[in-house]
C-alpha positions in Angstrom: -133.3 43.1 -19.6 -135.4 41.9 -16.9 -135.1 43.0 -13.5 -134.0 40.3 -11.0 -136.3 38.6 -8.7 -136.0 40.3 -4.9 -137.1 38.4 -1.9 -140.1 40.0 -1.6 -141.3 39.0 -4.6 -140.6 35.7 -3.7 -142.4 36.3 -0.5 -145.3 37.8 -2.8 -145.4 34.5 -4.8 -145.1 32.4 -2.5 -148.2 33.9 -0.5 -150.5 34.2 -4.0 -150.3 31.1 -4.5 -150.7 29.1 -1.5 -153.5 31.6 -1.3 -155.0 30.0 -4.9 -154.1 26.8 -3.3 -151.7 26.0 -6.2 -148.5 24.0 -5.6 -145.4 25.6 -3.7 -143.5 22.8 -2.8 -140.0 21.4 -4.5 -140.2 22.0 -8.3 -143.0 24.7 -7.9 -143.0 28.6 -9.5 -143.8 29.5 -6.2 -140.0 27.6 -5.1 -138.0 28.3 -8.8 -138.8 32.2 -7.6 -137.5 31.6 -3.9 -134.0 29.8 -5.7 -134.4 32.5 -8.2 -134.1 35.2 -5.6 -131.8 33.2 -3.0 -129.3 33.1 -5.8 -129.5 37.4 -6.9 -128.7 38.0 -3.0 -126.0 35.9 -2.9 -124.5 36.9 -5.9 -125.3 40.7 -4.4 -123.4 39.7 -1.1 -120.4 38.3 -3.2 -120.3 41.4 -4.7 -120.6 43.7 -2.1 -118.4 41.7 0.2 -115.0 42.0 -2.6 -116.1 38.0 -3.2 -115.6 36.9 0.6 -119.4 36.8 0.9 -121.1 37.5 4.3 -119.3 36.2 7.5 -116.1 34.6 5.4 -113.2 34.4 7.1 -109.7 34.8 5.4 -107.5 32.4 7.5 -108.9 29.1 6.4 -111.0 28.9 9.5 -114.4 28.0 10.2 -117.4 29.8 11.4 -118.4 29.2 15.1 -116.1 26.4 15.8 -116.8 27.3 19.8 -120.7 26.8 19.8 -122.3 24.6 22.0 -124.1 21.3 20.8 -126.1 21.0 23.4 -124.5 17.6 24.3 -125.4 16.2 21.0 -123.9 15.6 18.1 -125.0 14.9 14.4 -123.8 11.6 14.6 -125.8 10.9 17.9 -128.9 11.7 16.0 -131.2 14.5 16.5 -131.2 17.7 15.7 -127.6 19.6 17.5 -129.7 22.8 18.4 -132.5 20.8 19.7 -133.4 20.7 23.5 -135.2 18.0 25.9 -136.9 18.7 28.6 
């Protein structure tokens, strides 16, 4: 049986690949390692939270409903958390 890829494993793989001037973009080995680590971390968090996931609500309401968008909405263009100067 193989050991699951951890976040630190994926980070090390990405760093090593980048330093060797290998592709670290979409579809690369480093990218696939990161994806595997993310899936493993998500699966672990699901198990430790009795299937509700980290920060999940059981009352059907979305999280963060009272956050200010800084005057911007996704439909008005731009990132909702960018602030103009």
